[in-house]
C-alpha positions as CSV (number, residue, x, y, z in Angstrom):
1,M,34.9,187.2,59.8
2,G,37.8,188.1,62.0
3,I,41.4,187.6,61.0
4,K,42.2,184.1,59.7
5,Y,45.5,182.6,58.6
6,V,46.0,180.4,55.6
7,H,48.5,177.5,55.7
8,Q,49.7,175.2,53.0
9,A,47.7,171.9,53.0
10,R,50.7,169.6,52.8
11,Y,53.9,169.6,54.8
12,G,57.2,169.6,52.9
13,N,56.2,171.9,50.0
14,I,59.3,173.3,48.3
15,G,59.8,177.0,48.8
16,A,57.8,177.7,51.9
17,H,57.5,176.2,55.4
18,S,53.9,174.9,55.7
19,L,53.7,175.3,59.5
20,R,53.8,179.1,59.0
21,P,50.9,180.9,57.5
22,Q,51.3,182.0,53.9
23,F,48.3,184.3,53.8
24,M,46.1,186.3,56.1
25,I,42.4,187.0,55.5
26,K,41.2,190.3,57.0
27,N,38.1,192.3,56.0
28,N,37.4,190.1,53.0
29,S,40.9,190.6,51.6
30,V,43.8,188.2,51.4
31,Y,47.3,189.4,52.1
32,A,50.7,187.6,51.9
33,T,52.4,187.2,55.2
34,S,56.1,187.7,55.8
35,Y,56.6,184.0,55.5
36,N,55.4,184.0,51.9
37,K,58.5,184.5,49.8
38,T,56.7,184.3,46.5
39,M,54.1,187.0,46.8
40,P,54.4,190.7,47.7
41,G,53.1,191.8,51.1
42,G,51.3,194.8,52.3
43,K,48.6,195.1,49.7
44,P,45.5,192.9,49.2
45,L,46.3,190.2,46.6
46,Y,42.8,188.8,46.5
47,N,39.3,189.9,47.4
48,V,37.0,187.3,49.0
49,R,33.4,187.4,47.7
50,G,31.0,184.6,48.5
51,G,33.9,182.3,49.6
52,A,35.7,182.8,46.3
53,W,39.1,184.5,45.9
54,Y,39.5,187.0,43.0
55,A,42.9,188.5,42.2
56,T,43.2,192.2,42.7
57,N,45.4,194.8,40.8
58,F,48.1,194.1,43.4
59,H,48.4,190.4,42.4
60,P,51.6,189.8,40.4
61,E,49.6,188.5,37.4
62,G,47.0,191.3,37.6
63,K,43.3,191.5,38.4
64,S,41.0,188.7,37.5
65,D,37.2,188.7,37.2
66,R,37.2,184.9,37.6
67,A,37.8,183.3,40.9
68,L,41.1,181.5,41.3
69,Y,40.3,179.8,44.6
70,E,37.2,178.9,46.5
71,M,36.8,178.2,50.2
72,R,34.9,175.1,51.3
73,G,34.7,175.3,55.1
74,D,38.3,175.5,56.3
75,K,39.7,174.2,53.0
76,V,40.8,176.3,50.0
77,H,40.6,174.7,46.6
78,T,41.7,175.9,43.2
79,T,39.0,176.6,40.6
80,T,39.0,175.6,37.0
81,F,40.4,179.1,36.2
82,H,43.5,178.4,38.2
83,P,46.5,177.2,36.1
84,E,47.3,174.4,38.6
85,H,43.7,173.3,39.2
86,N,43.3,169.8,40.7
87,P,39.7,168.9,41.7
88,N,40.9,166.1,43.9
89,R,42.7,168.1,46.6
90,H,42.8,171.3,48.5
91,V,45.8,173.6,48.5
92,F,45.4,175.6,51.7
93,E,43.8,175.3,55.1
94,V,42.2,178.2,57.0
95,R,42.8,178.6,60.7
96,D,41.7,181.1,63.3
97,A,44.3,183.7,64.4
């Protein structure tokens, strides 16, 4: 997988502009972009294994052995381990760089 950008799924979300990528996926790691004002940049926040995102030690809430997100094609959904899990919608969309 080359570099991919992750955008919010809905326009008009408070706190971030959804037209700009919030995350970047590179080498099976997820990094916050400079447009993401809620997460620290520069260090991998999530590791991607089997399409699932696991929080790393650099995540503000610490490392997790349970996946918080899962990728289904170009859509990213929360898992049941995510505090804001909603099985009826995706939260991010993955796009090519």
